[in-house]
SEBANU-655235 format. One line per 8 residues: their letters; for each residue x negated, y negated, z of N, C-alpha, C. Coordinates in nm, 4 decimals. Example, Ala and Ser with C-alpha at 12.3 -4.5 7.8 and 13.67 -1.06 7.14 Angstrom:
AS	-1.3190:0.5690:0.7800:-1.2300:0.4500:0.7800:-1.3200:0.3300:0.7800 | -1.2850:0.2250:0.7080:-1.3670:0.1060:0.7140:-1.2900:-0.0030:0.7870
//
This chain:
XXXXXXXX	5.6103:-3.0662:0.9094:5.5886:-3.0372:0.7773:5.5272:-2.9001:0.7441 | 5.5790:-2.8227:0.6564:5.5349:-2.6857:0.6387:5.4057:-2.6769:0.5699 | 5.3182:-2.5839:0.6190:5.1822:-2.5661:0.5690:5.2080:-2.5264:0.4179 | 5.1077:-2.5708:0.3418:5.0918:-2.5426:0.1993:5.0047:-2.4298:0.1826 | 5.0314:-2.3309:0.1001:4.9431:-2.2061:0.0803:4.8816:-2.2232:-0.0626 | 4.7798:-2.1404:-0.0841:4.7155:-2.1540:-0.1998:4.8134:-2.1464:-0.3213 | 4.9093:-2.0600:-0.3106:5.0125:-2.0386:-0.4271:5.1016:-2.1529:-0.4528 | 5.1119:-2.2450:-0.3481:5.1837:-2.3588:-0.3617:5.1299:-2.4635:-0.4427
XXXXXXXX	4.9814:-2.4478:-0.4811:4.9231:-2.5429:-0.5496:4.9520:-2.5507:-0.6854 | 4.9356:-2.6464:-0.7656:4.9619:-2.6469:-0.9100:4.8922:-2.5251:-0.9898 | 4.9385:-2.4741:-1.0875:4.8843:-2.3552:-1.1445:4.7337:-2.3843:-1.2053 | 4.7219:-2.5161:-1.2532:4.5886:-2.5500:-1.3045:4.4876:-2.5619:-1.1955 | 4.5237:-2.5973:-1.0741:4.4297:-2.5992:-0.9618:4.3929:-2.4616:-0.9295 | 4.5006:-2.3721:-0.9159:4.4721:-2.2389:-0.8830:4.3763:-2.1664:-0.9761 | 4.3939:-2.1908:-1.1077:4.3022:-2.1382:-1.2061:4.1570:-2.1970:-1.1918 | 4.1528:-2.3148:-1.1695:4.0254:-2.3831:-1.1539:3.9412:-2.3295:-1.0362
XXXXXXXX	4.0186:-2.3070:-0.9230:3.9499:-2.2501:-0.7971:3.9120:-2.1042:-0.8175 | 3.9911:-2.0189:-0.8952:3.9604:-1.8879:-0.9021:3.8521:-1.8712:-1.0099 | 3.8320:-1.9611:-1.1137:3.7215:-1.9526:-1.1984:3.6118:-1.9905:-1.1406 | 3.5983:-2.0866:-1.0425:3.4849:-2.1182:-0.9612:3.4338:-1.9983:-0.8843 | 3.5173:-1.9304:-0.8115:3.4932:-1.8116:-0.7494:3.4280:-1.7071:-0.8408 | 3.4830:-1.6883:-0.9600:3.4341:-1.5981:-1.0604:3.2947:-1.6424:-1.1096 | 3.2678:-1.7585:-1.1194:3.1405:-1.8061:-1.1747:3.0346:-1.7790:-1.0637 | 3.0680:-1.7878:-0.9499:2.9674:-1.7819:-0.8349:2.9486:-1.6433:-0.7883
XXXXXXXX	3.0508:-1.5687:-0.7726:3.0223:-1.4261:-0.7055:3.1289:-1.3289:-0.7567 | 3.0886:-1.2192:-0.8163:3.1866:-1.1102:-0.8524:3.2385:-1.0447:-0.7356 | 3.1633:-1.0360:-0.6231:3.2128:-0.9582:-0.5008:3.3187:-1.0470:-0.4473 | 3.3166:-1.1856:-0.4356:3.4107:-1.2633:-0.3917:3.5347:-1.2586:-0.4700 | 3.5197:-1.2572:-0.6142:3.6350:-1.2460:-0.6996:3.7108:-1.1142:-0.6643 | 3.6315:-0.9946:-0.6459:3.7172:-0.8719:-0.6223:3.7858:-0.8773:-0.4835 | 3.7247:-0.9465:-0.3786:3.8016:-0.9628:-0.2603:3.9320:-1.0431:-0.2830 | 3.9182:-1.1479:-0.3675:4.0312:-1.2336:-0.3829:4.1353:-1.1514:-0.4733
XXXXXXXX	4.1017:-1.0703:-0.5588:4.1918:-0.9911:-0.6412:4.2741:-0.9023:-0.5419 | 4.2008:-0.8495:-0.4480:4.2686:-0.7490:-0.3731:4.3684:-0.8002:-0.2698 | 4.3746:-0.9284:-0.2629:4.4773:-0.9803:-0.1469:4.6107:-0.9584:-0.1865 | 4.6496:-0.9894:-0.3152:4.8012:-0.9772:-0.3526:4.8079:-0.9736:-0.5036 | 4.9215:-0.9355:-0.5480:4.9499:-0.9219:-0.6981:4.9373:-1.0648:-0.7638 | 4.9670:-1.1675:-0.7002:4.9537:-1.2981:-0.7640:4.8110:-1.3351:-0.7866 | 4.7154:-1.2960:-0.6799:4.5700:-1.3182:-0.7093:4.5188:-1.2298:-0.8103 | 4.5647:-1.1194:-0.8259:4.5182:-1.0151:-0.9418:4.5543:-1.0848:-1.0663
XXXXXXXX	4.6696:-1.1194:-1.0837:4.7196:-1.1844:-1.2079:4.6243:-1.3081:-1.2422 | 4.6005:-1.3896:-1.1412:4.5262:-1.5113:-1.1522:4.3746:-1.4618:-1.2108 | 4.3279:-1.3609:-1.1580:4.1802:-1.3306:-1.1799:4.1675:-1.2581:-1.3061 | 4.2812:-1.2182:-1.3904:4.2685:-1.1429:-1.4990:4.3038:-1.2419:-1.6257 | 4.3139:-1.3707:-1.6057:4.3339:-1.4671:-1.7167:4.2107:-1.4879:-1.8041 | 4.2280:-1.5177:-1.9339:4.1166:-1.5449:-2.0151:4.0230:-1.6588:-1.9630 | 4.0890:-1.7597:-1.8878:4.0098:-1.8640:-1.8411:3.9070:-1.8206:-1.7517 | 3.9481:-1.7284:-1.6503:3.8505:-1.6585:-1.5479:3.7422:-1.5919:-1.6156
XXXXXXXX	3.7823:-1.5112:-1.7203:3.6855:-1.4248:-1.7848:3.5835:-1.5110:-1.8608 | 3.6297:-1.6192:-1.9086:3.5293:-1.7088:-1.9764:3.4382:-1.7802:-1.8712 | 3.4617:-1.7724:-1.7409:3.3702:-1.8409:-1.6418:3.2787:-1.7529:-1.5874 | 3.2780:-1.6121:-1.6068:3.1736:-1.5093:-1.5572:3.0411:-1.5400:-1.6044 | 2.9382:-1.5212:-1.5051:2.7996:-1.5138:-1.5475:2.7605:-1.3734:-1.5327 | 2.7494:-1.3077:-1.6484:2.7199:-1.1707:-1.6477:2.6059:-1.1151:-1.5908 | 2.4961:-1.2225:-1.5721:2.3701:-1.1936:-1.5127:2.3886:-1.1606:-1.3393 | 2.5151:-1.2085:-1.3139:2.5446:-1.1873:-1.1670:2.6353:-1.0499:-1.1431
XXXXXXXX	2.6670:-0.9899:-1.2420:2.7518:-0.8785:-1.2290:2.6810:-0.7489:-1.1912 | 2.7432:-0.6864:-1.0733:2.6889:-0.5597:-1.0178:2.7052:-0.4437:-1.1163 | 2.6136:-0.4297:-1.2108:2.6363:-0.3259:-1.3142:2.6555:-0.1790:-1.2576 | 2.6049:-0.1573:-1.1347:2.6185:-0.0006:-1.0958:2.7680:0.0310:-1.0661 | 2.8574:-0.0673:-1.0767:3.0177:-0.0379:-1.0638:3.0669:0.0089:-1.1934 | 2.9945:0.0126:-1.3034:3.0412:0.0520:-1.4283:3.1261:-0.0476:-1.4920 | 3.1958:-0.0032:-1.6050:3.2707:-0.0855:-1.6900:3.2011:-0.1848:-1.7594 | 3.0775:-0.1778:-1.7912:2.9887:-0.2683:-1.8531:3.0453:-0.3030:-2.0066
XXXXXXXX	3.0717:-0.1945:-2.0864:3.1193:-0.2219:-2.2239:3.2620:-0.2966:-2.2217 | 3.3418:-0.2495:-2.1443:3.4671:-0.3090:-2.1399:3.4701:-0.4585:-2.1065 | 3.3963:-0.4948:-2.0040:3.3768:-0.6238:-1.9530:3.3201:-0.7059:-2.0619 | 3.1980:-0.6703:-2.1219:3.1240:-0.7326:-2.2250:3.2218:-0.7677:-2.3428 | 3.3096:-0.6721:-2.3747:3.3983:-0.6849:-2.4879:3.4996:-0.7932:-2.4562 | 3.5639:-0.7768:-2.3394:3.6535:-0.8867:-2.3084:3.6213:-1.0258:-2.2899 | 3.4900:-1.0339:-2.2261:3.4348:-1.1698:-2.2167:3.3911:-1.2249:-2.3467 | 3.3335:-1.1449:-2.4295:3.2977:-1.1843:-2.5759:3.4298:-1.2417:-2.6423
XXXXXXXX	3.5349:-1.1779:-2.6360:3.6547:-1.2061:-2.6973:3.7146:-1.3551:-2.6567 | 3.6777:-1.3973:-2.5387:3.7293:-1.5185:-2.4826:3.6165:-1.6267:-2.4937 | 3.5031:-1.6000:-2.5661:3.3893:-1.6871:-2.5752:3.3091:-1.7075:-2.4496 | 3.2982:-1.6125:-2.3577:3.2163:-1.6412:-2.2445:3.0678:-1.6701:-2.2796 | 3.0181:-1.7802:-2.2346:2.8885:-1.8239:-2.2796:2.7728:-1.7142:-2.2411 | 2.7768:-1.6519:-2.1277:2.6690:-1.5585:-2.0863:2.6730:-1.4369:-2.1925 | 2.7994:-1.3890:-2.2328:2.8166:-1.2962:-2.3123:2.7651:-1.3228:-2.4619 | 2.7910:-1.4480:-2.5045:2.7591:-1.5100:-2.6335:2.6016:-1.5018:-2.6397
XXXXXXXX	2.5446:-1.5266:-2.5229:2.3853:-1.5575:-2.5040:2.3330:-1.4053:-2.5293 | 2.3879:-1.3074:-2.4428:2.3307:-1.1805:-2.4584:2.3494:-1.1118:-2.5987 | 2.4568:-1.1316:-2.6583:2.4822:-1.0809:-2.7968:2.3867:-1.1587:-2.8888 | 2.3709:-1.2825:-2.8632:2.2802:-1.3603:-2.9548:2.1508:-1.3161:-2.9455 | 2.0797:-1.2942:-2.8370:1.9563:-1.2393:-2.8228:1.9418:-1.1008:-2.8798 | 2.0444:-1.0124:-2.8671:2.0396:-0.8794:-2.9104:2.0340:-0.8863:-3.0563 | 2.1186:-0.9633:-3.1197:2.1194:-0.9826:-3.2712:1.9940:-1.0253:-3.3203 | 1.9462:-1.1405:-3.2696:1.8270:-1.2098:-3.3203:1.6930:-1.1273:-3.3121
XXXXXXXX	1.6893:-1.0821:-3.1811:1.5452:-1.0130:-3.1535:1.5299:-0.8640:-3.1669 | 1.6546:-0.8032:-3.1331:1.6468:-0.6548:-3.1489:1.7015:-0.6067:-3.2818 | 1.7976:-0.6713:-3.3458:1.8543:-0.6287:-3.4774:1.8026:-0.7118:-3.5824 | 1.7341:-0.8121:-3.5576:1.6789:-0.8976:-3.6671:1.7897:-0.9523:-3.7527 | 1.9082:-0.9801:-3.6977:2.0144:-1.0476:-3.7550:2.0102:-1.1881:-3.7191 | 1.9166:-1.2605:-3.7707:1.8720:-1.3861:-3.7266:1.9795:-1.5030:-3.7393 | 2.0452:-1.5031:-3.8483:2.1533:-1.6119:-3.8614:2.2612:-1.5896:-3.7639 | 2.3239:-1.4668:-3.7440:2.4232:-1.4529:-3.6442:2.3799:-1.4734:-3.5086
XXXXXXXX	2.2602:-1.4231:-3.4814:2.2154:-1.4288:-3.3392:2.1816:-1.5863:-3.3132 | 2.1175:-1.6513:-3.4005:2.0970:-1.8053:-3.3597:2.2286:-1.8698:-3.3376 | 2.3287:-1.8390:-3.4248:2.4612:-1.9003:-3.4019:2.5209:-1.8718:-3.2729 | 2.5211:-1.7637:-3.2217:2.5711:-1.7212:-3.0947:2.5026:-1.7783:-2.9774 | 2.3624:-1.7850:-3.0040:2.2943:-1.8636:-2.8913:2.2975:-2.0087:-2.8887 | 2.3423:-2.0691:-2.9978:2.3757:-2.2111:-3.0117:2.5006:-2.2328:-2.9368 | 2.5987:-2.1429:-2.9683:2.7275:-2.1678:-2.9044:2.7241:-2.1611:-2.7459 | 2.6356:-2.0658:-2.6976:2.6235:-2.0611:-2.5601:2.5479:-2.1711:-2.5011
XXXXXXXX	2.4475:-2.2155:-2.5797:2.3814:-2.3351:-2.5238:2.4633:-2.4620:-2.5265 | 2.5434:-2.4796:-2.6358:2.6270:-2.5987:-2.6387:2.7323:-2.5953:-2.5382 | 2.7587:-2.4833:-2.4841:2.8510:-2.4707:-2.3699:2.7899:-2.4878:-2.2228 | 2.6489:-2.5301:-2.2300:2.5795:-2.5631:-2.1149:2.5234:-2.4482:-2.0370 | 2.5164:-2.3276:-2.1041:2.4569:-2.2114:-2.0267:2.2985:-2.2285:-2.0342 | 2.2332:-2.2317:-1.9159:2.1033:-2.2758:-1.9181:2.0110:-2.1837:-1.9784 | 2.0274:-2.0547:-1.9561:1.9432:-1.9631:-2.0213:1.9465:-1.9629:-2.1704 | 2.0585:-1.9949:-2.2292:2.0727:-1.9938:-2.3728:2.0181:-2.1339:-2.4153
XXXXXXXX	2.0272:-2.2286:-2.3343:1.9676:-2.3678:-2.3794:1.8150:-2.3407:-2.4002 | 1.7520:-2.2658:-2.2916:1.6112:-2.2581:-2.3091:1.5717:-2.1709:-2.4146 | 1.6366:-2.0575:-2.4292:1.6114:-1.9526:-2.5325:1.6394:-2.0080:-2.6696 | 1.7439:-2.0724:-2.6862:1.7740:-2.1426:-2.8224:1.6615:-2.2416:-2.8640 | 1.6370:-2.3234:-2.7764:1.5331:-2.4334:-2.8035:1.3945:-2.3658:-2.8308 | 1.3554:-2.2571:-2.7478:1.2230:-2.2042:-2.7756:1.2289:-2.1161:-2.9082 | 1.3405:-2.0559:-2.9273:1.3435:-1.9771:-3.0616:1.3237:-2.0807:-3.1867 | 1.3878:-2.1822:-3.1735:1.3711:-2.2700:-3.2882:1.2313:-2.3337:-3.3040
XXXXXXXX	1.1743:-2.3443:-3.1778:1.0426:-2.3986:-3.1879:0.9436:-2.2875:-3.2421 | 0.9573:-2.1679:-3.1920:0.8706:-2.0552:-3.2311:0.8884:-2.0235:-3.3861 | 1.0024:-2.0155:-3.4280:1.0279:-1.9685:-3.5655:1.0213:-2.0864:-3.6698 | 1.0558:-2.1969:-3.6330:1.0828:-2.3080:-3.7438:1.0016:-2.4404:-3.6891 | 0.9340:-2.4327:-3.5774:0.8620:-2.5541:-3.5251:0.9415:-2.6714:-3.5186 | 1.0795:-2.6402:-3.4695:1.1819:-2.7388:-3.4563:1.1904:-2.7838:-3.3089 | 1.1622:-2.9093:-3.2667:1.1548:-2.9473:-3.1329:1.2813:-3.0240:-3.1021 | 1.3832:-3.0368:-3.1918:1.4884:-3.1329:-3.1608:1.5784:-3.0965:-3.0438
XXXXXXXX	1.5928:-2.9808:-3.0203:1.6804:-2.9437:-2.9077:1.6310:-2.9556:-2.7789 | 1.4979:-2.9798:-2.7713:1.4306:-3.0037:-2.6339:1.4842:-3.1451:-2.5761 | 1.5399:-3.2283:-2.6663:1.5930:-3.3514:-2.6097:1.7221:-3.3243:-2.5338 | 1.7797:-3.2057:-2.5297:1.9031:-3.1750:-2.4558:1.8572:-3.1375:-2.3237 | 1.7413:-3.1257:-2.2831:1.7040:-3.0907:-2.1453:1.7080:-3.2124:-2.0544 | 1.7665:-3.2067:-1.9597:1.7568:-3.2921:-1.8481:1.6544:-3.2502:-1.7517 | 1.5927:-3.3460:-1.6649:1.4906:-3.2974:-1.5682:1.5373:-3.2041:-1.4766 | 1.6634:-3.2006:-1.4336:1.7253:-3.0974:-1.3540:1.7290:-2.9747:-1.4143
XXXXXXXX	1.7723:-2.9730:-1.5508:1.7776:-2.8628:-1.6266:1.6476:-2.7765:-1.6411 | 1.5448:-2.8512:-1.6515:1.4156:-2.8043:-1.6853:1.3610:-2.7334:-1.5462 | 1.3815:-2.7936:-1.4311:1.3668:-2.7257:-1.3060:1.4436:-2.5993:-1.2847 | 1.5660:-2.5987:-1.3172:1.6457:-2.4806:-1.3069:1.6058:-2.3613:-1.3996 | 1.5807:-2.3979:-1.5259:1.5385:-2.3149:-1.6287:1.3974:-2.2450:-1.5779 | 1.3097:-2.3256:-1.5227:1.1777:-2.2791:-1.4765:1.2019:-2.1837:-1.3796 | 1.2916:-2.2180:-1.2771:1.3192:-2.1145:-1.1667:1.3847:-1.9839:-1.2310 | 1.4816:-1.9853:-1.3362:1.5342:-1.8797:-1.3821:1.4393:-1.7857:-1.4470
XXXXXXXX	1.3372:-1.8527:-1.5267:1.2337:-1.7775:-1.5976:1.1510:-1.6980:-1.4954 | 1.1132:-1.7743:-1.3856:1.0266:-1.6888:-1.2817:1.0899:-1.5872:-1.2184 | 1.2197:-1.6027:-1.1871:1.2993:-1.5162:-1.0930:1.3761:-1.4062:-1.1632 | 1.4140:-1.4160:-1.2971:1.4962:-1.3183:-1.3620:1.4476:-1.1820:-1.3577 | 1.5284:-1.0837:-1.3598:1.4943:-0.9449:-1.3777:1.4574:-0.9215:-1.5140 | 1.4353:-0.7959:-1.5505:1.3928:-0.7674:-1.6862:1.5052:-0.8083:-1.7845 | 1.4762:-0.8491:-1.9086:1.5819:-0.8963:-1.9993:1.6669:-0.7792:-2.0447 | 1.7968:-0.8191:-2.0820:1.8820:-0.7167:-2.1207:1.8377:-0.6397:-2.2467
XXXXXXXX	1.7623:-0.7210:-2.3380:1.7243:-0.6589:-2.4675:1.5818:-0.6564:-2.4712 | 1.5030:-0.5541:-2.4533:1.3620:-0.5434:-2.4656:1.3108:-0.6126:-2.6144 | 1.2133:-0.6893:-2.6127:1.1707:-0.7472:-2.7323:1.0351:-0.6800:-2.7702 | 1.0434:-0.6021:-2.8688:0.9054:-0.5376:-2.9058:0.8673:-0.5654:-3.0549 | 0.9491:-0.6416:-3.1357:0.8956:-0.6594:-3.2684:0.7739:-0.7403:-3.2823 | 0.6960:-0.6973:-3.3723:0.5613:-0.7634:-3.3822:0.5675:-0.9139:-3.4284 | 0.6741:-0.9448:-3.5078:0.6855:-1.0828:-3.5618:0.7040:-1.1790:-3.4483 | 0.7919:-1.1426:-3.3469:0.8150:-1.2255:-3.2277:0.6816:-1.2264:-3.1365
XXXXXXXX	0.6255:-1.1218:-3.1113:0.5096:-1.1137:-3.0338:0.3916:-1.2097:-3.0828 | 0.3782:-1.2118:-3.2277:0.2795:-1.2870:-3.2828:0.3035:-1.4374:-3.2637 | 0.4371:-1.4737:-3.2748:0.4838:-1.6227:-3.2682:0.4719:-1.6576:-3.1245 | 0.4920:-1.5627:-3.0269:0.4903:-1.5910:-2.8795:0.3494:-1.6257:-2.8453 | 0.2589:-1.5341:-2.8936:0.1016:-1.5681:-2.8512:0.0497:-1.6961:-2.9128 | 0.1114:-1.7249:-3.0378:0.0620:-1.8531:-3.1099:0.1127:-1.9667:-3.0220 | 0.2425:-1.9648:-2.9753:0.2840:-2.0741:-2.9047:0.2175:-2.0860:-2.7670 | 0.1855:-1.9750:-2.6994:0.1241:-1.9824:-2.5671:-0.0001:-2.0430:-2.5811
XXXXXXXX	-0.0789:-2.0180:-2.6955:-0.2223:-2.0692:-2.7210:-0.2305:-2.2098:-2.7469 | -0.1130:-2.2663:-2.7948:-0.1059:-2.4249:-2.8435:-0.0098:-2.5009:-2.7584 | 0.1041:-2.4508:-2.7213:0.2019:-2.5322:-2.6628:0.1831:-2.5336:-2.5123 | 0.1533:-2.4193:-2.4473:0.1356:-2.4038:-2.3057:0.0339:-2.4952:-2.2555 | -0.0799:-2.5228:-2.3094:-0.1881:-2.6118:-2.2505:-0.1319:-2.7572:-2.2442 | -0.0532:-2.7957:-2.3607:0.0120:-2.9292:-2.3568:0.1136:-2.9559:-2.2307 | 0.1699:-2.8479:-2.2123:0.2919:-2.8516:-2.0982:0.2127:-2.8704:-1.9679 | 0.1097:-2.7684:-1.9348:0.0481:-2.7791:-1.8009:-0.0458:-2.8990:-1.7822
XXXXXXXX	-0.0860:-2.9690:-1.8957:-0.1677:-3.0779:-1.8696:-0.0906:-3.2170:-1.8543 | 0.0394:-3.2077:-1.8908:0.1267:-3.3143:-1.8920:0.1488:-3.3529:-1.7473 | 0.1204:-3.4819:-1.7019:0.1404:-3.5362:-1.5695:0.2853:-3.5253:-1.5109 | 0.3784:-3.5314:-1.6005:0.5226:-3.5262:-1.5665:0.5881:-3.3850:-1.5661 | 0.5176:-3.2777:-1.6030:0.5616:-3.1448:-1.6179:0.5999:-3.0984:-1.4685 | 0.7262:-3.0497:-1.4660:0.7745:-2.9907:-1.3293:0.7201:-2.8580:-1.2919 | 0.5945:-2.8510:-1.2704:0.5251:-2.7171:-1.2434:0.4903:-2.7319:-1.0912 | 0.4670:-2.5971:-1.0497:0.4247:-2.5720:-0.9179:0.2754:-2.5573:-0.9039
XXXXXXXX	0.2155:-2.5858:-0.7943:0.0692:-2.5646:-0.7896:0.0294:-2.4216:-0.8162 | 0.1118:-2.3273:-0.7844:0.0959:-2.1855:-0.8159:0.1030:-2.1561:-0.9632 | 0.1792:-2.2270:-1.0388:0.1777:-2.2090:-1.1804:0.0304:-2.2688:-1.2360 | 0.0006:-2.3772:-1.1958:-0.1167:-2.4346:-1.2374:-0.2361:-2.3393:-1.2183 | -0.2366:-2.2882:-1.0940:-0.3473:-2.1993:-1.0574:-0.3525:-2.0601:-1.1451 | -0.2366:-2.0187:-1.1897:-0.2235:-1.9106:-1.2820:-0.2696:-1.9448:-1.4069 | -0.2415:-2.0592:-1.4566:-0.2949:-2.1066:-1.5878:-0.4471:-2.1232:-1.5880 | -0.5006:-2.1780:-1.4759:-0.6499:-2.1996:-1.4775:-0.7184:-2.0633:-1.4737
XXXXXXXX	-0.6474:-1.9614:-1.3950:-0.7087:-1.8283:-1.3883:-0.7092:-1.7664:-1.5217 | -0.5986:-1.7906:-1.6008:-0.5881:-1.7421:-1.7524:-0.6968:-1.7900:-1.8337 | -0.7179:-1.9316:-1.8200:-0.8241:-1.9894:-1.8920:-0.9586:-1.9366:-1.8724 | -0.9789:-1.8912:-1.7441:-1.1156:-1.8593:-1.7054:-1.1538:-1.7152:-1.7336 | -1.0598:-1.6364:-1.7832:-1.0814:-1.5024:-1.8108:-1.1682:-1.4879:-1.9328 | -1.2611:-1.3891:-1.9119:-1.3627:-1.3508:-2.0291:-1.2979:-1.2250:-2.0925 | -1.3509:-1.1979:-2.2138:-1.2964:-1.0725:-2.2826:-1.3116:-0.9505:-2.2213 | -1.4146:-0.9378:-2.1278:-1.4334:-0.7956:-2.0652:-1.3536:-0.7871:-1.9462
XXXX	-1.2593:-0.8894:-1.9084:-1.1695:-0.8740:-1.7865:-1.0421:-0.8116:-1.8270 | -0.9827:-0.7243:-1.7343:-0.8740:-0.6545:-1.7778:-0.7471:-0.7523:-1.7942 | -0.6301:-0.7099:-1.8445:-0.5229:-0.7952:-1.8797:-0.4244:-0.8067:-1.7794 | -0.4564:-0.7774:-1.6439:-0.3636:-0.7821:-1.5402:-0.3269:-0.9380:-1.5015
//
């Protein structure tokens, strides 16, 4: 029996495999693209571009604007999230930004799920979207928040900062005192240290 190669698989399976590679590693996708013309064609389909997580893209290679535009055109969730945050927090275009973040959250993009839920809580005291969080998602989101690099869009507007501080003073104590909260001992220690600060202590 002759051996079956990757290109002998049904086209739907080929697309699924390449999209999984694209979602996990841009470096692996580039290696795959370089193997042959057929792989290059597979890697350039809208389905693959919709699978990218742009937070994993090595931006020092360039082509940022071109990639963002193409991913946005095919409804890539990470691109919708990035543009939504930019519109809502940097450009003050709240309706458009919130709609983009919701599209990304509904697609299952965890950063968007967290940001959309927190935005609705901060601005409208709406907690309905928190019901979308699974226990596993909460753990993953917590890890992303702790490990992420600087945000794509620096948030400096006073309205947001005021709402953020208000939430931290009211919502965070409830979270850290909940016995089922998925926090680490290190997080609890940081919270206790924050509580014990006096006004004359520096803000580090």
